[in-house]
DRENTI-191627 format. One record per residue (C-alpha): x, y, z. Coordinates in steps of 0.02 Angstrom, whole numbers, plus 50000, padded with zeros to 5 digits. Layout:
XYZ ...
***
This chain:
487735046547945 486105051747863 486995057447704 487955041047688 486385030947713 485475040847578 486835036747451 486915017947481 485665003747480 485564984947507 484124974747433 483554957347482 482744948147337 482314930647285 481244917647198 480264902947267 479834890447130 479204872547134 478384860347014 477674842747000 478554832446869 478064816946771 479514808546681 479544794046559 481404789946552 481614776546419 480064767346481 480424770146666 479034781446732 479124792246889 478294806746981 479254819347086 479184836547165 480634847447109 481244865447123 481564879346999 480624874346841 480204892046784 481574901846872 482864894646989 482384895947173 483584908547248 483854922347372 485144935947365 485804952547423 486314966447305 486984983247355 487634999547288 488515014747359 488635031147264 490465036647270 490175052647172 490635058146997 489595044546916 490555030747007 489715017747119 490265002447217 489144987347187 489014969347246 487904953947227 487814938347336 486584925347269 486174908147334 485254894047245 484184881847342 482924867847317 481254872947390 480594855047389 481844849347521 482794864947580 484514859647516 485764870247421 485714869647231 487064859347144 488454861647273 488084859747459 489794867047502 489444883747414 488384896447506 488284908047355 488364895747210 487464907047087 488404923547109 489644931547229 490524946947165 491064964847204 491444978947083 491434996947025 490265004346895 490345021046805 489005029246699 490215032646556 491545019246570 490625003246614 490784990346752 492254980546821 491834966146940 492764952247028 492144935547097 490954921647044 489964928346896 488984924246739 490094922146587 489924933946436 489404919046328 487904916446444 487304934246414 487394931446225 486324915646234 485084920446369 483934931946266 483734918646130 483194903846237 481294904146255 481484894246419 482734907346484 484184895046507 483274887746657 484414875746751 483054862546773 481904862646621 482784871746479 483234859846336 484684871546296 485404868746470 485134850046444 486094849646280 487484861546334 487874853546502 487524835146473 489074824346461 489124807846367 490504795246336 491124804246179 491284821546259 491844817346436 493554824846401 492864841146329 492754856746437 491024864446454 490714882646498 489404880446633 488714898046623 489644904546777 491474905946826 492324907746994 493894918447019 493324929346874 493694947146822 492344954146708 492214970546614 490534976046542 490454991346431 489075004346441 487675002546315 488155012746161 486715014846039 486174996846072 487934989346068 488724981446222 490334971746251 490954959846386 492674952846425 493124940246560 494654931246622 494404917946755 495764908946850 495744890246882 494484883847009 494224867447102 492534860647157 491984844147236 490144844247178 489204838547080 490814829247034 492614833347084 493384843846947 494684857046908 494264870146777 495694878146685 495934896746662 494614904046545 494524918646423 492784924246366 492354939246256 490664944046185 489694957846097 487834960746075 486674972745984 484864976346026 483734988645936 482264990645817 481604973545867 483254964945822 484434956145940 486124948745888 487614942345986 489294933745961 490464925946088 492134916946094 492734906846243 494384897846270 494664885846415 496354879046468 496534860746519 495754854046678 495164837446750 493574828446806 493354813346919 491934802346858 491294787546960 491884771046887 493454777746802 495144771846865 495844789546881 495414807846855 495024811446673 496054825146593 494944837946504 495784846246356 495874864446303 494254869046216 493674883346106 491824888246108 491054898645967 489294905445996 488074915645891 486294920945933 484944931145847 483154936245882 481824947045803 480244953545885 478704958745787 477084962045876 476754948846008 478014936345935 479884935045969 480804922745853 482514916645912 483964905845855 485644901345932 487094890245883 488654884945978 490134874745915 491314866946043 493034862745974 494244853446088 496094850746060 496654832846028 496844822146183 498674818946229 499314802146168 499054787946292 498054799146410 496474792146489 495424803646378 496284796746223 496104778646277 494234781346309 494014790846144 493164804146252 493634819746153 492544825046006 491904841645941 490044844645957 488744857745915 487114863445994 485774872445893 484104879345954 482674888245867 481164894845959 479804907645984 479024917046129 477224923046107 476394935746222 474654928746194 473814940246321 474464952746450 474464938146573 474914923146464 476554918646378 476884903646265 478644897046238 479154884946099 480904877746075 481694864745960 483474858845987 484814847645911 486484841745981 487724833145864 489394825445911 490634824845767 491484808845709 490344796345799 488524790945799 487994802245942 486604814945919 484994820346000 483534831645963 482154838546071 480604849446073 479784858446217 478224868846247 477954880646393 476494891146455 476584904446591 475054912746670 475344927846782 474224929346934 475084945646984 476724954746952 477594942747072 476664926247058 476364914746909 475804897246866 476694887646729 476714871346631 478074862846529 478014847946411 479574841346324 480264826746225 482084821846196 482624808146074 484384801446096 485184792445949 486724781445945 487724783446105 486914800046155 486344801246337 485754819246358 484334823746474 483644838246572 484814843746713 484724832546866 484074817546767 485134802546714 484554793546558 483964775646573 485304768846457 485944774946288 484774778846144 483374781846272 481934793646228 481234804446368 479584813346396 479374826146534 477834835746594 477904848546733 476624859846817 477184872746944 477104889547030 478394903347049 478424918547163 479674932847162 480044943547314 
***
């Protein structure tokens, strides 16, 4: 009993994060208290058991929640919306895991977003996940996949590879949808101040049920191509990422075809992270989203400042601006634009604590 206990462990961890937000949404102004502006509020369990010979069993169960009102994040029917997986890892041969997990494409992008792909206040999350009338029929990655099998290689002289295959999944929130099977492969390199990553993702057809439409909207097969690069010198880390989303043509006479809801689009972000002092970090990001074949584009800029009070607690501030053009309607996650072509200004001040 004592020997088994010594070779296994379970860790409870989490984040509590909240912020005050001012929003000017196309002239409509509001104040609110929200959750997860620096890092998503979460709690989780992760465990490992040493099986010998360099092999270990591992698992992670991770919940997302809104600290301002105590509700679950995004999907009230999912206890572990963020992560829920079990796997085996070996020192020499890598890790194989099964369950709800981050996609390889996410791990390529994450190091190059100064706002760390935050699900509330990252402009990259806004541009990648927002859906407008011209891209309603296009599949979007989402960052995580259920029913997924993932292989991650060991780190070999700075190189690492991921491969994932996820089976179809059905969810009812935030809108009812069926995601098709997904293939995702990625590779990264990190060393000598340089970071670079490439990813390819292919999604099979699915469907989404939007309020106001007469029926479920068929979402077509979509290819996603992603590249990211960063370079650190001194206290400055410069980053850039680009993603191109290429859907198949909508089937003739389908609802997606009748609505003209299938168009390719790209998302591009450039930014910098500056470690101004041992306690203060400055984040700068500029972003553009362009939909091909129609007048639908948006650009945004955002500034962030983090001040550490300790290793676990920090204060932060965010200020951002998004300008929609044509029929674009993108916004920060959880915010619906006040009509098309609506500019938005957001300011947030908050606190985050890790445990």
